[in-house]
C-alpha atoms as an extended CHARMM CRD file, in Angstrom:
* protein
*
       104  EXT
         1         1  UNK       CA              0.0000000000        0.0000000000        0.0000000000  PROA      1               0.0000000000
         2         2  UNK       CA              1.4130000000        3.3780000000       -1.0270000000  PROA      2               0.0000000000
         3         3  UNK       CA              1.0480000000        6.2290000000        1.4820000000  PROA      3               0.0000000000
         4         4  UNK       CA              1.9460000000        9.8140000000        0.6560000000  PROA      4               0.0000000000
         5         5  UNK       CA              1.2320000000       13.2980000000        1.9160000000  PROA      5               0.0000000000
         6         6  UNK       CA              1.1060000000       14.5900000000       -1.6760000000  PROA      6               0.0000000000
         7         7  UNK       CA             -1.8320000000       14.6310000000       -4.0900000000  PROA      7               0.0000000000
         8         8  UNK       CA             -0.1630000000       12.2620000000       -6.5370000000  PROA      8               0.0000000000
         9         9  UNK       CA              2.3920000000        9.4620000000       -6.5380000000  PROA      9               0.0000000000
        10        10  UNK       CA              5.2410000000       10.1510000000       -8.9910000000  PROA      10              0.0000000000
        11        11  UNK       CA              5.2490000000        7.6230000000      -11.8210000000  PROA      11              0.0000000000
        12        12  UNK       CA              1.7660000000        6.3360000000      -10.9330000000  PROA      12              0.0000000000
        13        13  UNK       CA             -1.6280000000        7.1890000000      -12.3750000000  PROA      13              0.0000000000
        14        14  UNK       CA             -4.6720000000        7.4270000000      -10.1030000000  PROA      14              0.0000000000
        15        15  UNK       CA             -7.3990000000        5.3350000000      -11.6900000000  PROA      15              0.0000000000
        16        16  UNK       CA            -10.0770000000        5.2460000000       -8.9810000000  PROA      16              0.0000000000
        17        17  UNK       CA            -11.0080000000        7.4490000000       -6.0210000000  PROA      17              0.0000000000
        18        18  UNK       CA            -12.6850000000        5.7250000000       -3.0610000000  PROA      18              0.0000000000
        19        19  UNK       CA            -13.0050000000        8.6990000000       -0.7200000000  PROA      19              0.0000000000
        20        20  UNK       CA            -11.7100000000        9.6650000000        2.6940000000  PROA      20              0.0000000000
        21        21  UNK       CA            -10.3260000000        6.9640000000        4.9780000000  PROA      21              0.0000000000
        22        22  UNK       CA             -9.1110000000        7.3940000000        8.5280000000  PROA      22              0.0000000000
        23        23  UNK       CA             -7.6820000000        5.6770000000       11.5540000000  PROA      23              0.0000000000
        24        24  UNK       CA             -7.3050000000        6.7210000000       15.1530000000  PROA      24              0.0000000000
        25        25  UNK       CA             -6.2560000000        5.5980000000       18.5810000000  PROA      25              0.0000000000
        26        26  UNK       CA             -6.6100000000        7.1190000000       22.0240000000  PROA      26              0.0000000000
        27        27  UNK       CA             -3.7450000000        6.5790000000       24.4300000000  PROA      27              0.0000000000
        28        28  UNK       CA             -3.2590000000        7.4620000000       28.0800000000  PROA      28              0.0000000000
        29        29  UNK       CA              0.0010000000        8.3340000000       29.7840000000  PROA      29              0.0000000000
        30        30  UNK       CA              1.7520000000        5.6520000000       31.8080000000  PROA      30              0.0000000000
        31        31  UNK       CA              2.6640000000        6.3580000000       35.4430000000  PROA      31              0.0000000000
        32        32  UNK       CA              6.2120000000        5.0500000000       34.9870000000  PROA      32              0.0000000000
        33        33  UNK       CA              6.7270000000        7.2410000000       31.9520000000  PROA      33              0.0000000000
        34        34  UNK       CA              5.3600000000       10.2360000000       33.8770000000  PROA      34              0.0000000000
        35        35  UNK       CA              7.9420000000        9.7430000000       36.6390000000  PROA      35              0.0000000000
        36        36  UNK       CA             10.7830000000        9.5880000000       34.1060000000  PROA      36              0.0000000000
        37        37  UNK       CA              9.3910000000       12.6230000000       32.2800000000  PROA      37              0.0000000000
        38        38  UNK       CA              9.3840000000       14.5510000000       35.5500000000  PROA      38              0.0000000000
        39        39  UNK       CA             13.0540000000       13.7490000000       36.0730000000  PROA      39              0.0000000000
        40        40  UNK       CA             13.8870000000       14.7160000000       32.4740000000  PROA      40              0.0000000000
        41        41  UNK       CA             12.0800000000       18.0330000000       32.9530000000  PROA      41              0.0000000000
        42        42  UNK       CA             14.5860000000       18.8460000000       35.7100000000  PROA      42              0.0000000000
        43        43  UNK       CA             17.7210000000       17.8230000000       33.8150000000  PROA      43              0.0000000000
        44        44  UNK       CA             16.5550000000       18.1890000000       30.2050000000  PROA      44              0.0000000000
        45        45  UNK       CA             16.6810000000       15.7220000000       27.3480000000  PROA      45              0.0000000000
        46        46  UNK       CA             14.3840000000       13.6740000000       25.1550000000  PROA      46              0.0000000000
        47        47  UNK       CA             11.3650000000       12.0640000000       26.7810000000  PROA      47              0.0000000000
        48        48  UNK       CA             11.9800000000        8.6850000000       25.1360000000  PROA      48              0.0000000000
        49        49  UNK       CA              8.9970000000        7.0080000000       26.7880000000  PROA      49              0.0000000000
        50        50  UNK       CA              6.6510000000        9.5550000000       25.2430000000  PROA      50              0.0000000000
        51        51  UNK       CA              8.4640000000        9.4080000000       21.9070000000  PROA      51              0.0000000000
        52        52  UNK       CA              7.8980000000        5.6370000000       21.8280000000  PROA      52              0.0000000000
        53        53  UNK       CA              4.2630000000        6.0100000000       22.9060000000  PROA      53              0.0000000000
        54        54  UNK       CA              3.5710000000        8.5190000000       20.1280000000  PROA      54              0.0000000000
        55        55  UNK       CA              5.3010000000        6.3780000000       17.4930000000  PROA      55              0.0000000000
        56        56  UNK       CA              3.2700000000        3.3240000000       18.5520000000  PROA      56              0.0000000000
        57        57  UNK       CA              0.1110000000        5.4400000000       18.3980000000  PROA      57              0.0000000000
        58        58  UNK       CA              0.8870000000        6.7490000000       14.9010000000  PROA      58              0.0000000000
        59        59  UNK       CA              1.6780000000        3.2220000000       13.6790000000  PROA      59              0.0000000000
        60        60  UNK       CA             -1.6110000000        1.8880000000       15.0590000000  PROA      60              0.0000000000
        61        61  UNK       CA             -3.6430000000        4.7470000000       13.5380000000  PROA      61              0.0000000000
        62        62  UNK       CA             -1.9260000000        4.2710000000       10.1500000000  PROA      62              0.0000000000
        63        63  UNK       CA             -2.6140000000        0.5280000000       10.2830000000  PROA      63              0.0000000000
        64        64  UNK       CA             -6.3140000000        1.1860000000       10.8810000000  PROA      64              0.0000000000
        65        65  UNK       CA             -6.4500000000        3.6820000000        8.0080000000  PROA      65              0.0000000000
        66        66  UNK       CA             -4.6980000000        1.2350000000        5.6660000000  PROA      66              0.0000000000
        67        67  UNK       CA             -7.1140000000       -1.5190000000        6.6720000000  PROA      67              0.0000000000
        68        68  UNK       CA            -10.0840000000        0.7050000000        5.8580000000  PROA      68              0.0000000000
        69        69  UNK       CA             -8.5380000000        1.5960000000        2.4760000000  PROA      69              0.0000000000
        70        70  UNK       CA             -7.9260000000       -2.0760000000        1.6400000000  PROA      70              0.0000000000
        71        71  UNK       CA            -11.5550000000       -2.9100000000        2.4660000000  PROA      71              0.0000000000
        72        72  UNK       CA            -12.5980000000       -0.3670000000       -0.1670000000  PROA      72              0.0000000000
        73        73  UNK       CA            -10.2560000000       -1.9040000000       -2.7560000000  PROA      73              0.0000000000
        74        74  UNK       CA             -7.6080000000        0.8240000000       -2.6870000000  PROA      74              0.0000000000
        75        75  UNK       CA             -3.8870000000        0.2220000000       -3.0770000000  PROA      75              0.0000000000
        76        76  UNK       CA             -2.8010000000        3.7230000000       -2.0190000000  PROA      76              0.0000000000
        77        77  UNK       CA             -3.7410000000        6.6400000000        0.2180000000  PROA      77              0.0000000000
        78        78  UNK       CA             -2.8450000000       10.1620000000       -0.8860000000  PROA      78              0.0000000000
        79        79  UNK       CA             -2.9550000000       13.4810000000        0.9910000000  PROA      79              0.0000000000
        80        80  UNK       CA             -2.2190000000       11.7420000000        4.3020000000  PROA      80              0.0000000000
        81        81  UNK       CA             -2.5000000000       14.0670000000        7.2970000000  PROA      81              0.0000000000
        82        82  UNK       CA             -2.1630000000       13.6880000000       11.0720000000  PROA      82              0.0000000000
        83        83  UNK       CA             -4.0450000000       15.3920000000       13.8520000000  PROA      83              0.0000000000
        84        84  UNK       CA             -3.9400000000       15.0700000000       17.6130000000  PROA      84              0.0000000000
        85        85  UNK       CA             -6.2640000000       16.2390000000       20.3400000000  PROA      85              0.0000000000
        86        86  UNK       CA             -6.6670000000       15.8950000000       24.0650000000  PROA      86              0.0000000000
        87        87  UNK       CA             -9.7490000000       13.8480000000       24.9170000000  PROA      87              0.0000000000
        88        88  UNK       CA             -9.3510000000       13.5740000000       28.7030000000  PROA      88              0.0000000000
        89        89  UNK       CA             -6.8470000000       14.4270000000       31.3980000000  PROA      89              0.0000000000
        90        90  UNK       CA             -3.7430000000       12.4450000000       30.4890000000  PROA      90              0.0000000000
        91        91  UNK       CA             -5.2010000000       10.9430000000       27.2790000000  PROA      91              0.0000000000
        92        92  UNK       CA             -4.8160000000       12.0210000000       23.6600000000  PROA      92              0.0000000000
        93        93  UNK       CA             -6.1550000000       10.9030000000       20.2980000000  PROA      93              0.0000000000
        94        94  UNK       CA             -3.9110000000       10.4480000000       17.2830000000  PROA      94              0.0000000000
        95        95  UNK       CA             -5.9850000000       10.7170000000       14.1080000000  PROA      95              0.0000000000
        96        96  UNK       CA             -4.7370000000       10.0850000000       10.5680000000  PROA      96              0.0000000000
        97        97  UNK       CA             -6.7210000000       10.5500000000        7.3830000000  PROA      97              0.0000000000
        98        98  UNK       CA             -6.3170000000       10.6790000000        3.6190000000  PROA      98              0.0000000000
        99        99  UNK       CA             -7.9490000000        9.8320000000        0.2960000000  PROA      99              0.0000000000
       100       100  UNK       CA             -8.0760000000        6.1670000000       -0.6980000000  PROA      100             0.0000000000
       101       101  UNK       CA             -7.2590000000        5.5650000000       -4.3490000000  PROA      101             0.0000000000
       102       102  UNK       CA             -6.1670000000        2.8890000000       -6.7880000000  PROA      102             0.0000000000
       103       103  UNK       CA             -3.0480000000        3.5450000000       -8.8330000000  PROA      103             0.0000000000
       104       104  UNK       CA             -1.4280000000        1.8290000000      -11.8130000000  PROA      104             0.0000000000
């Protein structure tokens, strides 16, 4: 499955549009990660626990979007975009969306 944040895929021709597809996941912070983040806030540095959590969340949301596109018969998703929002104290949604298409 091709994924791109552009309107077209170089060297490919869009033959069919299936419409908007999306995927999302809502994740809560982990107490252990919060403790380490608190320490990092004092000394500085990357919050690796949160970096990993966000990457896992993006991967899961992308997987759900790709699954929805495949169910429609698409082999690519163009104009892929990400969004995030807070849904509760300590929990956030990662949302990804794009246009499902078939390309040759």
